[in-house]
Every structure is written in structure tokens, then in C-alpha cells.
C-alpha positions in Angstrom: 0.0 0.0 0.0 1.2 3.5 -0.9 1.9 5.1 2.5 2.5 8.5 1.0 -0.8 8.3 -0.9 -2.5 7.6 2.4 -0.8 10.4 4.3 -1.7 13.2 1.9 -5.5 12.8 2.1 -5.2 12.4 5.9 -3.2 15.6 6.2 -5.7 17.5 4.1 -8.5 16.2 6.2 -6.9 17.3 9.4 -6.2 20.7 8.0 -9.8 21.0 6.9 -11.0 19.9 10.3 -8.8 22.4 12.1 -10.0 25.2 9.8 -13.6 24.3 10.5 -13.1 24.2 14.2 -11.3 27.5 14.1 -14.1 29.1 12.1 -16.8 27.6 14.3 -15.0 28.8 17.4 -14.6 32.3 16.0 -18.2 32.5 14.9 -20.0 30.7 17.7 -18.1 31.7 20.8 -16.9 35.1 21.9 -13.5 35.2 23.5 -13.6 35.2 27.3 -13.0 38.7 28.7 -9.5 39.2 30.1 -8.7 40.6 33.5 -6.8 43.9 33.6 -5.0 43.1 36.9 -2.3 40.5 37.5 -3.2 36.9 37.4 -2.2 35.3 40.8 -3.8 31.9 40.4 -1.6 29.2 41.8 0.8 31.5 43.6 1.7 31.0 47.3 0.0 34.2 48.5 -2.3 34.2 51.5 -2.5 32.2 54.7 -3.7 32.3 58.2 -3.7 35.4 60.4 -5.2 36.5 63.7 -5.9 40.2 63.9 -8.4 42.6 65.6 -11.2 44.7 64.1 -12.3 48.2 65.1 -14.0 47.0 68.2 -10.9 45.0 69.4 -12.6 41.7 68.5 -10.3 38.9 67.3 -10.7 38.2 63.6 -9.1 35.2 61.8 -8.6 34.6 58.1 -10.7 31.5 58.5 -13.6 33.6 59.6 -14.1 34.6 55.9 -14.1 31.1 54.6 -16.8 30.8 51.9 -16.5 34.4 50.9 -14.4 36.1 48.2 -12.0 38.6 49.8 -10.1 41.7 48.7 -7.1 42.5 50.9 -5.0 45.7 50.9 -2.0 46.2 53.2 -1.5 49.9 54.1 -1.6 52.4 57.0 -3.8 55.2 58.0 -1.1 57.8 58.2 -0.2 57.2 54.6 -0.2 60.6 52.8 -0.9 59.4 49.3 -0.7 55.8 48.0 -3.1 54.2 50.5 -6.0 56.7 50.2 -5.6 56.6 46.4 -5.5 52.9 46.1 -8.2 52.1 48.6 -10.4 54.9 47.1 -10.1 53.3 43.6 -10.7 49.9 45.0 -13.8 50.7 46.9 -15.2 52.9 44.1 -14.8 50.0 41.8 -16.4 47.7 44.3 -19.4 50.1 44.6 -19.8 50.0 40.8 -19.7 46.2 40.9 -22.1 46.1 43.8 -24.6 48.3 41.9 -24.5 46.2 38.8 -24.3 42.8 40.6 -25.6 43.1 44.1 -26.0 39.3 44.6 -22.4 38.6 43.7 -21.0 41.6 45.6 -22.7 40.2 48.7 -20.2 37.3 48.5 -17.2 39.6 48.8 -15.6 40.9 52.0 -13.1 43.8 51.4 -10.3 44.0 54.0 -7.8 46.7 54.9 -4.9 45.4 57.0 -2.7 47.9 58.8 1.1 47.6 58.5 1.7 50.2 61.2 0.2 48.8 64.5 2.3 51.2 66.6 0.0 54.0 65.5 -3.0 52.3 63.9 -5.3 51.5 66.8 -8.4 49.5 66.2 -10.6 52.6 66.4 -8.4 54.5 64.0 -8.3 51.7 61.5 -12.1 51.4 61.8 -12.5 55.1 61.1 -10.2 54.9 58.1 -12.1 52.0 56.6 -15.5 53.6 57.2 -14.4 56.7 55.4 -14.2 54.7 52.1 -17.1 52.3 52.5 -19.3 50.6 55.2 -18.4 47.3 53.5 -14.7 47.7 54.2 -13.4 46.1 57.4 -10.2 47.5 58.9 -7.9 45.2 60.8 -4.8 45.7 63.0 -3.0 43.8 65.7 0.3 43.4 67.5 3.5 43.8 65.6 4.0 40.0 65.7 0.5 39.5 64.3 1.0 42.0 61.5 4.4 40.5 60.7 2.8 37.1 60.2 0.1 38.4 57.9 2.6 40.4 55.9 4.8 37.4 55.5 2.0 35.0 54.5 0.6 37.4 52.0 4.0 38.2 50.5 3.5 41.9 51.1 6.2 44.5 51.7 6.1 46.6 54.9 9.1 48.4 56.3 9.6 51.6 58.2 10.7 54.4 55.9 12.1 57.9 56.5 11.2 60.2 59.4 9.0 63.1 58.5 7.8 66.0 60.7 5.3 64.6 63.2 6.2 60.9 62.5 7.5 58.6 59.9 6.5 57.0 56.6 6.1 53.3 55.8 7.4 51.7 52.6 4.9 49.1 51.4 3.6 47.2 48.5 0.4 48.4 46.7 -1.3 45.2 45.7 -5.1 44.8 46.1 -5.4 41.1 46.3 -8.6 39.2 45.4 -9.1 35.7 46.9 -11.7 33.1 46.1 -14.1 31.5 48.7 -11.4 28.9 49.6 -8.9 31.6 50.3 -6.8 31.0 47.1 -5.5 34.0 45.2 -7.2 35.0 42.0 -5.6 38.3 41.0 -4.2 41.6 42.0 -6.9 44.0 41.1 -6.0 47.0 38.8 -6.1 49.8 41.4 -3.3 51.4 39.4 -5.8 52.0 36.6 -9.3 53.2 37.6 -12.5 52.2 39.3 -14.0 51.0 36.1 -11.2 48.5 35.6 -11.6 47.2 39.1 -15.3 46.8 38.6 -14.8 45.0 35.3 -12.3 42.6 36.9 -14.6 41.9 39.8 -17.4 41.1 37.3 -15.1 38.6 35.6 -13.6 36.9 38.7 -16.5 36.9 41.2 -19.0 34.2 40.2 
């Protein structure tokens, strides 16, 4: 039997099938929307923590099991980055909540202080409430904050002294986690509220 003669029709058939599948895919299915943030799926970000809320009540990472979570590490004395990022994050969340109230109810936004020496529970609570009643502010002892920073692969170090205090050098990621506590993405707070809302609409089911 002529092996070459058999191969050519088979090759043409495979090419035709591939072309058909490609055409069907292009015509029948719209491409899935892409997130504008950074994909973190499968990365070793996140882990247990034990902190306190505005009332001094103990709060654990496991308390939010079954909920999506956004997590931002910052400090209330931050002069620029934190208010900007948290503002964009919560404005985006508000847009998402207005468009998808049922899905937004599955999300718990969290602000974690990296400056426990100055960020008391009450102060963190006031900071969070200034952006949204849905945002929970958390703080703790230095050891507790260090553990959270380490588990979430965040950056938090004391910076230069300034009149009346000091600055903190820190990362600016707004993490999104799934209901099992696994990382999904870093939300695009560096863009705008619309981008954050769009990513939440994609990632929160």
C-alpha cells in the first residue's frame, strides 16, 4: 500500500477539520474577557492570620471562609498611596455592587494595617469607614502584622522620618481571593475604578 498516498489525504482532512473548528470557534463563541489586573492563580499568596477589628474583636482569616475577599495592606497615616488605592478599590467595588448586588454580597473587602504602633483598632475602623461601610479595617500586635505580611507576600518596612512621625514603605497590591482563600488576581487599582469593577465582574462568580 502506498503510505505517501494515504498520508496526503489524511493531512488535508486534518487541516480542513482544524480550519472548520477555528471558524466555528470564531463565529460561535466570543472570547472570554481578560482581566486587567495581574493573574495570581496558583501563587503561594495568603495564609492564616489572627488580627483585631475596630472593636478589638479577634478576627481570623478562616472567619471569611466561603467568601471572596479583597485584601489591601497599608496604613492610616499614609499621605498618598493608600488613600488613592483604597479609594479606587472601593469605588470599583461600589460600581460592581450596583451592577451585581447578589455577587457583591459574596465579597468581603479588608484593609490590613502595617503600622500597628500608630494604627489602633478605632483609628483603622474610622479609616475604613471613610471609604465604605463594607470595608473592614484590621490591625494587631507587631507580631500578628508581621505574620500576615509574611503570609501574603506583602512589603512593609519603616521608611524615613518626617515632621510629626514617619512613613512606611509598602507594596500596593489589592489582592482578590476566592471563597477557599486561594489567590485569583491583584486588582487593577493602578488604573481606575471602572477597571476594578470590570475585573470583579469577571472573577467573582
